[in-house]
Structures are given as structure tokens and as C-alpha cells.
VOPAGU-2260 file (C-alpha; in pm, 1 decimal, decimal comma):
REM VOPAGU-2260
SITE   aa  ch    i         X         Y         Z
SITE  MET   A    0   10108,1   24711,4   18889,8
SITE  SER   A    1    9919,8   24802,5   19203,9
SITE  TRP   A    2   10234,6   24985,9   19330,6
SITE  ALA   A    3   10198,4   25228,1   19034,8
SITE  VAL   A    4    9841,1   25286,0   19123,2
SITE  GLU   A    5    9933,0   25358,5   19489,9
SITE  GLU   A    6   10230,8   25588,8   19388,7
SITE  TRP   A    7   10012,5   25900,1   19364,5
SITE  LYS   A    8    9918,0   25861,3   19730,6
SITE  GLU   A    9   10276,7   25905,6   19839,6
SITE  GLY   A   10   10329,2   26215,5   20043,9
SITE  LEU   A   11    9966,7   26274,4   20134,1
SITE  SER   A   12    9851,8   26332,3   20491,6
SITE  PRO   A   13    9721,3   26048,9   20688,6
SITE  ARG   A   14    9381,6   26231,9   20708,2
SITE  VAL   A   15    9369,6   26260,7   20327,1
SITE  LEU   A   16    9475,9   25893,1   20298,5
SITE  GLN   A   17    9202,3   25790,0   20540,9
SITE  LYS   A   18    8947,5   25984,6   20331,1
SITE  ILE   A   19    9081,1   25829,2   20005,4
SITE  HIS   A   20    9047,5   25484,9   20166,4
SITE  GLU   A   21    8690,1   25548,8   20274,1
SITE  LEU   A   22    8598,1   25681,6   19931,9
SITE  GLU   A   23    8755,4   25363,9   19760,1
SITE  SER   A   24    8574,7   25148,0   20013,1
SITE  GLN   A   25    8265,3   25327,8   19933,3
SITE  VAL   A   26    8317,8   25288,0   19554,3
SITE  ASP   A   27    8377,1   24913,2   19597,5
SITE  LYS   A   28    8060,1   24887,8   19795,0
SITE  LEU   A   29    7862,6   25089,2   19539,1
SITE  LYS   A   30    8006,9   24854,0   19260,3
SITE  LYS   A   31    7890,1   24547,0   19445,2
SITE  GLU   A   32    7546,9   24697,5   19504,2
SITE  ARG   A   33    7523,0   24794,3   19146,7
SITE  GLN   A   34    7608,2   24441,4   19041,1
SITE  GLN   A   35    7350,0   24296,7   19273,3
SITE  ARG   A   36    7086,3   24548,8   19131,1
SITE  GLN   A   37    7188,6   24452,9   18783,1
SITE  TYR   A   38    7147,1   24082,6   18861,0
SITE  GLN   A   39    6799,7   24161,4   19012,8
SITE  LEU   A   40    6708,4   24368,2   18711,8
SITE  GLU   A   41    6802,3   24083,4   18476,8
SITE  THR   A   42    6610,8   23840,7   18690,9
SITE  LEU   A   43    6300,5   24057,5   18701,5
SITE  GLU   A   44    6333,1   24118,7   18319,7
SITE  ALA   A   45    6339,6   23746,6   18265,3
SITE  ALA   A   46    6040,2   23694,0   18487,0
SITE  LEU   A   47    5857,9   23972,5   18309,0
SITE  GLN   A   48    5922,6   23803,3   17967,4
SITE  LYS   A   49    5813,8   23476,6   18108,7
SITE  GLN   A   50    5490,4   23629,8   18237,8
SITE  LYS   A   51    5433,6   23804,9   17900,9
SITE  GLN   A   52    5466,1   23472,6   17730,2
SITE  LYS   A   53    5241,0   23313,4   17972,8
SITE  VAL   A   54    4988,8   23594,3   17917,8
SITE  GLU   A   55    5021,2   23553,3   17539,1
SITE  ASN   A   56    4964,1   23172,9   17558,9
SITE  GLU   A   57    4651,8   23218,1   17781,3
SITE  LYS   A   58    4521,2   23466,4   17524,0
SITE  ASN   A   59    4564,6   23227,7   17250,0
SITE  GLU   A   60    4412,7   22954,8   17447,0
SITE  SER   A   61    4123,6   23181,7   17536,4
SITE  ALA   A   62    4070,6   23262,4   17160,3
SITE  ILE   A   63    4070,7   22892,1   17086,4
SITE  LEU   A   64    3820,6   22825,5   17358,1
SITE  LYS   A   65    3605,9   23102,3   17236,3
SITE  ARG   A   66    3593,5   22970,8   16891,3
SITE  GLU   A   67    3527,5   22626,1   17018,9
SITE  ASN   A   68    3255,4   22751,8   17238,8
SITE  GLN   A   69    3101,7   22947,3   16945,1
SITE  SER   A   70    3107,1   22626,3   16730,1
SITE  LEU   A   71    2947,3   22411,1   17013,4
SITE  MET   A   72    2672,9   22683,5   17041,3
SITE  GLU   A   73    2603,2   22665,3   16677,6
SITE  LEU   A   74    2593,2   22290,9   16686,5
SITE  CYS   A   75    2352,5   22306,6   16978,7
SITE  ASP   A   76    2131,3   22545,3   16789,3
SITE  ASN   A   77    2134,1   22325,7   16484,9
SITE  LEU   A   78    2049,8   22011,6   16699,3
SITE  GLU   A   79    1764,4   22210,4   16874,9
SITE  LYS   A   80    1629,1   22305,8   16531,0
SITE  ALA   A   81    1647,0   21944,3   16416,0
SITE  LYS   A   82    1489,6   21825,8   16747,1
SITE  GLN   A   83    1195,9   22068,8   16692,7
SITE  LYS   A   84    1160,0   21962,5   16328,3
SITE  ILE   A   85    1153,8   21595,4   16449,1
SITE  LEU   A   86     892,5   21669,0   16711,9
SITE  HIS   A   87     691,3   21854,0   16460,2
SITE  ASP   A   88     706,1   21558,0   16212,7
SITE  LEU   A   89     617,3   21316,7   16507,7
SITE  GLN   A   90     311,1   21522,7   16589,3
SITE  VAL   A   91     197,1   21518,0   16228,1
SITE  LYS   A   92     246,7   21147,3   16202,3
SITE  GLU   A   93      67,5   21087,8   16538,4
SITE  SER   A   94    -219,3   21303,8   16408,1
SITE  GLN   A   95    -222,5   21100,3   16086,7
SITE  VAL   A   96    -208,4   20778,8   16288,8
SITE  ASN   A   97    -504,6   20905,2   16495,4
SITE  ILE   A   98    -691,5   21001,4   16188,7
SITE  GLN   A   99    -626,9   20655,6   16031,0
SITE  SER   A  100    -711,9   20483,4   16364,9
SITE  GLY   A  101   -1039,7   20667,5   16367,0
SITE  GLN   A  102   -1104,6   20568,6   16003,6
SITE  LEU   A  103   -1018,1   20210,0   16094,8
SITE  ASP   A  104   -1258,3   20211,3   16381,5
SITE  SER   A  105   -1524,2   20372,0   16163,8
SITE  CYS   A  106   -1457,2   20103,4   15897,8
SITE  LYS   A  107   -1479,5   19827,1   16161,6
SITE  LYS   A  108   -1807,4   19951,8   16273,1
SITE  ASP   A  109   -1935,9   19961,9   15918,6
SITE  ILE   A  110   -1817,7   19606,5   15876,5
SITE  GLU   A  111   -1983,3   19506,8   16189,1
SITE  ARG   A  112   -2296,8   19675,3   16089,0
SITE  LEU   A  113   -2291,4   19528,7   15744,4
SITE  GLU   A  114   -2225,4   19182,5   15896,7
SITE  GLN   A  115   -2519,3   19225,1   16124,3
SITE  GLU   A  116   -2734,5   19329,9   15832,0
SITE  LEU   A  117   -2611,7   19021,5   15636,0
SITE  LYS   A  118   -2700,6   18794,8   15922,4
SITE  ARG   A  119   -3051,2   18927,6   15939,6
């Protein structure tokens, strides 16, 4: 079949044939270059898709971590409030203990005083 493709060149001057050969070589070279660029483009597109997926995954993970962080902050706030309540309750109870201890000391002194009076 290549002889039919070459038939049209019969009878052309060597200069024209040389020019045709140069053009055909240039076409082949451009085809190869186009194929290489197409491969590069496909490779870059695949890498871009991979990066987009990675970015999307990172965004999702970031959102999850933000929600978890918010939840932990709320938990910390609740624990801090509970701690403050417990500290307040402890102070109230310590105050009550101090009052009762004072009353106990006063009662002991009264008892000692009464015992002293009884001994007299």
C-alpha cells in the first residue's frame, strides 16, 4: 500500500522531493511531540485529581477535628463549671465544719466550766 502513497511523488524534482521528505519528517516529529505532550497532560491531570482528592480529604479531616475540638472545649467548660461548684461546696462545708468546731470548743469550755462548778 505504501507504493500507492508514494505514487503521487513520481516525476517530482529532487528539490521538491527533498522538501516533501523534510515536511514528512517534521510531521512525524510533531506527531511524536504531540503524543509526549498528551501523555504529560494526562499525567498532570491524574496528579491534579489526586491532589484535589487529597485536599478534599484534608478538608474533611479538618472539619472532623474542628468538631472534636469544639466538643472537647465544651467538655472542658463543663468540667471547669463542675470544679467551681465543687470548690464552692467544699468552702461551704469547711465553713460549716469551722462553725461546728467553734461550737464544739465552746461546748467543751462550757462543760469544763460546769464540771469545775460541780467540783466546787
